[in-house]
N, C-alpha and C positions, 0 to 999 in steps of 0.2 A: 503494499500500499505506500502511497505517497500523498504530499499535500497539495490540493487543489492549487494551481497556478493564480488564482486569484487571493490566495491567502501568502503568496509570497513577498508581496510588495511592502512588507513590514520590515521592523529594526530587525538587523541581522541575527542578533541572539533568540529574539521571538521565533524566526524561521529556524533556527538549528533547532530551539525545542519543539516545536511544530514537527520538524523532519524524524526528531527522535522518539517522538511519541506514536507518529503513524506508523513506525516499524514494530512498536508494541500496542496497537492500538486497542485491543480487546482486553488485556491484563492490565494494561497502564504502568506506570513509573512512579517510583516515590522521589523525592525531592533529590536523594543522595544518589540514585540510579541515573538522574539526569543529570546532575553536577559532574558525574564522571564521564558521561556521553558528550556533553556538549562543552565541557571545559572551560568554563566560566567561575569565575568568584561569586560566592553565594549571595553579594549583594545584585550584581548585576542580574542574574538566575531569577531571585527575588522580583527584581523589577521587570522582569520580563514576563514572569509567571503571572503578576498582578495585571500587566495590560492586555494577557491574551484571555484572562479570565472576564476582564472587565468590557472585552471584545464579544464575549460570549463564544470563544473556540476551544477553551477548555472546559472539564467538570473537575471537582475537586472533591472526592469523597474519602471518607475516611471511617476507621471503627476504634477498637480502643488500641489498638497494638501501630496501626500506620496508614500513613493519608497516600491516596494513590491518587495520580493524576491521568485522566484519559483525553485525549483530544473528542470534540463534538464531531457526531457522526457526519455534518455537513462539509467538514473540513478536510476530511479523507477521501481521496477517492478510489475505488475498486480497479482493480486491473483493467477490467470490462472499460468503464470509463476513460481511464489512461488512455486506450487503444484508439478510441472513439474520437479525443480530443487530439491525438497524433494525426488520426488520419484526416479530420477537418483542418488540422493546421497544415497540412501539407497542400490541401486544396486551396488553401486561401492564399498561400505563398504562389503558387501557379498562375491563380487567378490576378489580372490587372484591377486593383482597388484603389 
């Protein structure tokens, strides 16, 4: 899975977070897992997560032991959607607009 193109025009750290979450969209990731994957300091990561949460691009859920962050369904594209987008992009590139 990957992040839809319309969500890639955000801050670089936010895009890295979304990419990491898209790879594990069903099970989600903890802040510690995200920090290891994104390799940013905790303050930068916290700011990125706050921005994504405010934009309704991630969902944060927790139980007694851990907090898990997952991307919202509308942010992640399925492999079929990606293939269709690629095909449409190729057609658009060939036609004079």
